[in-house]
C-alpha positions as CSV (number, residue, x, y, z in Angstrom):
1,X,51.1,31.7,-7.8
2,X,48.3,29.6,-6.6
3,X,47.7,27.0,-8.4
4,X,46.0,23.2,-8.5
5,X,44.3,21.0,-10.2
6,X,42.4,17.1,-10.5
7,X,41.0,14.7,-12.3
8,X,37.9,14.8,-14.2
9,X,36.0,12.0,-13.5
10,X,32.4,12.5,-13.8
11,X,30.6,8.9,-13.9
12,X,33.3,6.7,-16.1
13,X,35.7,4.2,-14.4
14,X,38.6,6.5,-15.9
15,X,39.6,10.2,-16.0
16,X,38.4,12.0,-18.6
17,X,40.1,15.2,-18.1
18,X,41.5,17.6,-15.8
19,X,40.3,21.2,-14.2
20,X,42.7,23.7,-12.6
21,X,42.0,26.9,-10.5
22,X,45.0,29.4,-10.6
23,X,45.8,33.1,-9.4
24,X,49.3,34.3,-11.1
25,X,50.1,37.2,-8.5
26,X,53.4,38.3,-10.7
27,X,52.6,39.3,-14.2
28,X,56.2,39.8,-15.1
29,X,56.7,35.9,-13.7
30,X,53.5,34.7,-15.6
31,X,54.6,36.2,-19.2
32,X,57.2,33.8,-19.3
33,X,54.4,30.7,-19.9
34,X,53.6,32.5,-23.2
35,X,54.4,32.6,-26.7
36,X,55.0,35.9,-28.4
37,X,51.8,35.8,-30.3
38,X,50.1,35.5,-26.7
39,X,52.4,38.0,-25.2
40,X,51.3,40.6,-27.6
41,X,47.3,39.4,-27.2
42,X,48.3,39.9,-23.2
43,X,49.2,44.0,-24.0
44,X,46.6,44.7,-25.8
45,X,44.3,44.2,-22.7
46,X,43.8,47.7,-20.7
47,X,42.3,46.5,-17.8
48,X,44.8,45.1,-15.1
49,X,42.2,42.7,-13.5
50,X,41.5,41.3,-16.9
51,X,45.2,41.0,-17.7
52,X,45.8,38.9,-14.7
53,X,42.9,36.8,-15.5
54,X,43.4,36.0,-19.2
55,X,46.9,35.5,-17.8
56,X,46.1,32.9,-14.9
57,X,43.9,31.0,-17.4
58,X,46.7,30.5,-19.9
59,X,49.3,29.6,-17.7
60,X,46.9,26.9,-16.0
61,X,46.4,25.4,-19.2
62,X,50.2,25.1,-19.8
63,X,50.6,23.6,-16.6
64,X,48.0,21.1,-16.9
65,X,50.2,19.9,-19.8
66,X,53.1,19.8,-18.5
67,X,52.1,18.2,-15.5
68,X,50.8,15.2,-17.9
69,X,54.2,15.5,-19.7
70,X,52.3,16.4,-22.9
71,X,54.7,19.4,-23.5
72,X,57.8,20.2,-22.1
73,X,57.9,24.0,-22.0
74,X,54.8,26.5,-21.9
75,X,55.8,28.0,-25.0
76,X,55.5,24.4,-26.9
77,X,51.3,25.4,-27.1
78,X,49.1,28.3,-27.3
79,X,45.3,29.0,-26.7
80,X,43.6,30.3,-29.0
81,X,39.7,30.8,-29.9
82,X,37.2,30.3,-33.1
83,X,34.9,32.1,-34.6
84,X,32.4,31.2,-31.9
85,X,34.8,32.4,-29.3
86,X,35.2,29.0,-28.0
87,X,39.1,27.9,-26.5
88,X,41.1,26.0,-27.8
89,X,45.2,25.0,-27.6
90,X,47.1,24.7,-30.2
91,X,50.1,22.1,-29.9
92,X,52.0,23.9,-32.0
93,X,55.6,21.7,-31.7
94,X,53.5,18.5,-32.3
95,X,51.4,20.2,-35.3
96,X,50.2,23.7,-36.4
97,X,46.8,22.0,-36.7
98,X,46.9,19.7,-33.6
99,X,44.4,20.9,-30.8
100,X,42.9,20.0,-27.4
101,X,39.7,21.0,-26.6
102,X,39.3,23.1,-23.3
103,X,37.7,25.9,-21.1
104,X,38.2,28.7,-19.8
105,X,36.1,31.1,-16.6
106,X,37.2,33.8,-14.0
107,X,36.2,35.9,-11.7
108,X,37.6,38.4,-9.0
109,X,41.1,37.8,-9.9
110,X,41.2,33.9,-10.4
111,X,41.0,31.5,-13.7
112,X,39.6,28.2,-13.5
113,X,40.3,26.3,-16.6
114,X,39.6,22.6,-17.8
115,X,40.9,20.1,-20.8
116,X,39.9,16.9,-22.1
117,X,41.9,14.3,-22.4
118,X,39.8,12.3,-25.3
119,X,38.8,14.2,-28.7
120,X,35.1,13.5,-28.7
121,X,34.7,14.4,-25.2
122,X,33.3,18.8,-25.2
123,X,33.9,20.3,-22.0
124,X,32.4,23.6,-20.1
125,X,32.9,25.6,-17.0
126,X,32.3,28.2,-15.1
127,X,32.9,29.8,-11.8
128,X,30.9,32.0,-9.9
129,X,31.0,33.7,-6.2
130,X,28.4,33.2,-3.9
131,X,26.2,36.6,-4.2
132,X,22.7,38.2,-3.8
133,X,23.1,38.8,-7.7
134,X,21.7,35.5,-9.0
135,X,19.4,35.5,-6.7
136,X,17.8,38.7,-8.3
137,X,18.3,37.7,-11.2
138,X,16.4,34.1,-10.9
139,X,13.9,34.8,-12.8
140,X,15.4,35.2,-16.0
141,X,17.1,32.2,-16.2
142,X,15.7,29.3,-13.6
143,X,12.9,26.8,-14.2
144,X,10.3,25.7,-12.5
145,X,11.5,22.3,-12.6
146,X,15.3,22.9,-11.6
147,X,16.2,20.9,-8.9
148,X,18.9,21.1,-6.8
149,X,18.1,18.8,-3.5
150,X,21.2,19.6,-0.9
151,X,21.3,23.5,-1.2
152,X,19.1,25.2,1.2
153,X,20.6,29.1,1.4
154,X,18.8,30.7,-1.5
155,X,22.3,32.5,-2.9
156,X,24.0,29.1,-2.8
157,X,21.0,27.4,-4.8
158,X,20.5,30.2,-7.3
159,X,24.9,30.9,-7.9
160,X,25.1,27.0,-7.9
161,X,22.4,26.9,-10.3
162,X,23.5,30.0,-12.6
163,X,26.8,28.4,-13.0
164,X,25.6,24.8,-13.7
165,X,23.7,26.6,-16.5
166,X,26.8,28.5,-17.7
167,X,28.6,25.4,-17.7
168,X,26.1,23.5,-20.0
169,X,25.8,26.7,-22.5
170,X,29.6,26.3,-23.3
171,X,29.2,22.5,-24.0
172,X,26.4,23.2,-26.4
173,X,28.5,25.8,-27.9
174,X,26.0,28.9,-27.7
175,X,27.6,30.4,-24.8
176,X,25.8,33.9,-24.2
177,X,23.1,33.5,-26.5
178,X,21.7,30.8,-25.0
179,X,18.5,31.0,-23.5
180,X,19.8,29.7,-19.8
181,X,15.6,29.6,-18.8
182,X,15.2,26.5,-21.6
183,X,17.9,24.4,-19.7
184,X,16.8,22.2,-16.3
185,X,19.2,21.3,-14.0
186,X,19.0,18.4,-11.5
187,X,21.6,17.7,-8.7
188,X,22.0,15.2,-6.2
189,X,23.3,15.6,-2.5
190,X,27.3,14.4,-4.4
191,X,27.5,17.7,-6.5
192,X,26.5,15.5,-9.9
193,X,24.4,17.2,-12.3
194,X,22.1,16.7,-15.3
195,X,20.9,19.1,-17.7
196,X,18.0,18.8,-19.9
197,X,16.5,20.2,-22.9
198,X,13.2,19.7,-24.1
199,X,12.9,16.3,-22.3
200,X,16.4,15.2,-23.8
201,X,19.8,15.2,-21.6
202,X,22.5,18.1,-23.2
203,X,25.0,17.4,-20.5
204,X,26.3,16.0,-17.1
205,X,28.4,17.5,-14.8
206,X,30.0,18.2,-11.0
207,X,30.2,21.3,-9.0
208,X,32.0,22.1,-5.9
209,X,32.8,25.0,-3.7
210,X,36.3,26.0,-4.0
211,X,38.3,28.9,-2.5
212,X,35.0,31.0,-1.9
213,X,33.8,29.8,-5.9
214,X,31.2,27.8,-7.1
215,X,32.8,26.0,-9.9
216,X,30.8,23.5,-12.5
217,X,32.5,21.8,-15.1
218,X,30.1,20.1,-17.6
219,X,30.8,17.5,-20.6
220,X,29.4,15.4,-23.7
221,X,30.3,13.2,-25.9
222,X,31.0,14.5,-29.6
223,X,29.3,12.1,-32.1
224,X,31.4,11.7,-35.1
225,X,29.6,13.4,-37.2
226,X,28.9,16.6,-35.1
227,X,30.5,19.7,-36.9
228,X,33.1,20.7,-34.8
229,X,34.0,24.3,-34.9
230,X,37.8,23.9,-35.0
231,X,37.4,20.9,-37.8
232,X,35.9,23.9,-40.0
233,X,39.0,26.0,-39.3
234,X,40.8,23.1,-40.8
235,X,42.5,22.2,-37.3
236,X,42.3,18.4,-35.8
237,X,41.4,18.4,-32.2
238,X,43.5,15.1,-30.9
239,X,43.8,12.7,-27.7
240,X,45.9,14.0,-25.0
């Protein structure tokens, strides 16, 4: 298994979460991280590539929680999705209703994940391979005011831009339903960026080049009055 992680610091003095990159090479080894329900979900996936990516994301999230000392066994939690397709982690040993905010992305057999340490922090992650595709599709998602000052190569520029906007759309909560042309990205030379919509800052994040991928992570703080899909399902988002 390839696995490593680092803390998410953003603009704060203390970390607000963790992200990790993971590739499980042996499915028979990785399934030991799964609950019985997750094993059934994994077995129902038809594509071998999709099974490995799905498994890698679950292993990564559970490994982070074990590294943090929040769980002793990977079967003490399971990753579920709400009615909007947004993932969250159920800490089933602590309480059937206790959940942790997380986000998942995968590409070419790898999974990149992140989870927040505070219930008030929502995260979104996206990983992309640098390629011609984002450049060819740039008119579908780019905005005239987008600005990534440190990137000169066109393929890298539009791959990073795509990843930043996809990560932001997950934080906003609309995913693929969001028109990415409505979002404007401004990034500095250190890989930090802000995302704007109609003149309002909707998210901030960081991007980096890792193992041949662009990985972008966005965050925002949830207001106490803001509706949260997990809460609508009777779940309790907690700090870890």
